N, C-alpha and C positions, 0 to 999 in steps of 0.2 A: 437231539444234543445232550454226549458224554458225559456234560459234567452237569447237569444236573438227576445221572446218575452215581454217583456219588465213585466213576469208576479208577480200578487202577490196572494200571499196564505192565504187561513182564514184556520186558525186554529181552531180547531173543538173544545167550551171551556160548561165545565156541563148546563154555562147560555144560552146562545144560542142553547147546543146541536146538528151543524149543523158545515162543515168545505166546504170551495170553493176555486176558484180560478176563480178572474180573471184577462184576459186579448185582449187586442186588441178590447177594445170595448166590448165585450163577458163578463160578467160574469154569472159561475155554483157553483149551489148549491147542497148536497149532507148531508143528514139529517132525525132526526127522522121530521117524521110528518106531526105534527100537529104545528113543529120549521119551514120547508121552505114552509107548509100552510100560515103561517099567511109572512112569507118573498114577498113569491110573491102577494098574497095581496092586501100587501103594493106597489108593483111595476107594478100596475094597472094588472095583468093577473088573470084568473079563475083557483081555485081546482073544481075539477069539479067532476058532481056528479060519475062516472067512477072509477072515481082515488075514491075517498072516499068507495066506496066500495070495492077496487083493497085492498085496503092497512087496513078494516075490515079484508077485506075474508083472510088476511097474514097474521093477527095479530090471530084469531079467532082460523087458524093451532099450532099457540104454534113460528109464526118466528117471527121474526121483521122486521116489512118494508121497509125499507131508500128510499128515496122518490131522486130521480135528479129533477131539478132545470136550465132552461137555460134560462135569461134570460129574470124572472119574464111567462117564460110557463113550465109548468109541461114535465115533458121526457117520467116518464117512474116511475116504483116502484123497487126493487126489493127487491126480497124475502128474506135474512140473516137468519139461520135456527141454534140454540146456540143443542151442543150434551146431551142428559142431558148421563153420565156416567154409564154402568151395573151393578148397585148392589146397587147406589144410594139412590134407593124410599126402598129398607130393610135397611140401612145407620138412615136412619131418622127415622123408625118408633123404631129403636134401642135406636136413643135418647129419643120420646116417654116414652118408655117403661119405659127409667129413670125418667121421669118429666118434660122433657125440650122442653119445644114449640121451635120450630126450624120457622123465621120467614125471606123470602127471599127479599133484596133491589134491586131491580133494576131504571136502568136508562127506561126503553123498556117500552109503553104505557102496559093501567089495561087489555085491553082483552090478550096481551102476558103474559106477567108479571101473571094472571087468569090462564093461558094454561102450560106455564109451571110448574111452582105451582105445575097443580094439575099428572101434570108429574110425579111430584119428589118426590113427597109427606111431601112440605111441608106446616108448617100447617095454616102459614098466609103468606099476599103480601103487600112490598110499593112497590108501582105504581109513574112511573118517577119522580122517588128519585134525591133532587139533593144533595152537604157537607152536608148542613145546613140543612137537608131532617132526611142523614140518625144521622145526632149529635144530630136531638134533641130528636131523634124516642131512642136513646144509653138513654140517661139524662130522659125522664120521666119512661122506665122503672130500674133508677134505683134510680129513687125518690118514684117508687114505694114499693123497698124492693129486689129489686131485684138483681141479679146479673148476669150480660149478658156477654157474647160472643160475639169477631165477628170474620170471615176473612174474608179476601179480597182481593186481587191485583193490585188497580188502587189508583194516585195518592186522584182522590174523593173521597176515603176509608180510607187517614190519617188520616183525623181529629176523624173520628168515631172507627177507630182500639184505636185512641191513648186515647179517653174515654173511651174504656169498658175495665170489669175487667180482660178478661182473650181474646187476643186478635192475634189473629194465620195470617199471610200473608206469601203469596204463592211464593215461592222462585222467580217464570216466573216470575212477579208481578216487581213494580216502581220502585228505590232504598225509593220514598217516604214513601211507605206503607211500605216497609222491614224495614223507623227507627221509625216506630208511631206502631209495631208489638207489646209486648213481647217475639215472636219466629216466624218464619221460617220458614214453611211446603218441604221441601227439593222437596220429592211426591209432589209440589204443588195440592193433594186432599184436597178440602174445610171440601169433610167425616170425615179428621182426627181429628176434635173435638174428635171426639165418643170416637177415643186413651185417648184420656189429659182427656181428662171425666172419663173414665173407670181410668187409671191409678193414678187419682189426688181420686178419688169416695178406688180404695186400700189402697195407704198411711192413709189416714183418717181410714180408720177400722182396718188399721194390728198397728198404733198411739195409736189407743184407746183397742186394744185388749190387748198390749203387758204391755197401764198405765195401763189398767185394773186390770192384772195377776199380775204389782208388786205390787200392793199397798194391793191386798187381799193378797201377798203374803209375803210387808211386815211385814201387820197385824199378820197371822197368825201365822207366826216366831215369830216376839216380846210376847205373848199367850206361844207358845210355849219355849222357854232363862225363861221368867216373874217367874215362879212360882220357877226352881231348884235355877234362882240366888238367892232368897230373901226371898227363900224358911224354911233357921234359923232363922229367925228374923219375919217371919207371917207363922209358924207354914198353919197356915187354907185355906195358897198359896195348899197342899199338894194334896188338890182335883182340881183343873183345872192343876196340873200335868200331863197329858191325855199322855205321851210319855214313863211317870216313868222315868226319868231321874233324876240320883244320886248323882250330879253333878253342881257347878256352868260352871263348865270342860267340862264335857259334850253336856251341852247344846253351849254352844260356842264350841266346835268341830263339834254338827252335823249336827249347821247352817253352818259352812264354808262347810259343807260337799254336803250339801242338796243347799246351791250355787252354789258348781262348777256342781253337777250333772243336773242341772234344766237354764244354759245358754247351757252349750250343748246346751240341746236339743231343747231351744229357737231360737239356728239361725237359722236355713232352717227357721221358719214362720218369723224371723227381716231380711233377705235377699230372699225369695220371697214374703214373705208377704200373705195375705189374700185375698182368693179367692170371686170374685164379681162379681154375676151374676145381669142382671137388673130383675126387676120384675115389674112390675102393681103395684102403690099402694095400688089399690082395693083387687085384688092376696092377697098381702101381708095381707090386713086385714083380707081376709075368714078362712085366716089357724084356 
């Protein structure tokens, strides 16, 4: 019963990067290696070289070293490891083909972040990131004229999610993250962003195709209708009457029939959209 111990719990924050509990004169802390190291030294303890090497070893393996201390003395290092989901690297490769740069923003130390980034296949990473650091990075890219999309699940991600142009919060995330995002991914898969990009590009291409066809169709249609309508006033327009329409009524009827047929023909395109396939810009330009 922790109540009988008169314990005081220390919550984890993005600033302190460690948590703990104080009870019966004991101070137990656990958290990021550099945060616990600073705390131990402030308490007059020693952060040994052996501990430094163990932290570095865990980080080089792509793990997160969690240091535990008691009363200013290091007790040990816990090796935490994030599991990179199968197929994630291929998904990031698809984003790269679309011309989209991926950046992993994490609170882990640089060594751990570098190892995970290499394993996952992201283009770049920002380690030991604070909520302010995440927000500043989003703003910097936007100032350079980039559209920024972000996925996140934590309260610390909320400010950056709110700033991003497209923000996808994980369903397993905190309420703050969900409220800050534009949408919530029920599958809680960060790579779902690629589906959002594909759908967005497909919508833009479909809209562009339909708009282009509509404009071209209207121009051609008016060129077909105008000569028969005014051929009585301007006989020279007969040269433009390539369809051989003999009266204004026949021109109008032909336009109505054409519209009725073409609208039906375009319904599948409007519903399904133009197929989109990601291709690197270099390959596209070499065609």
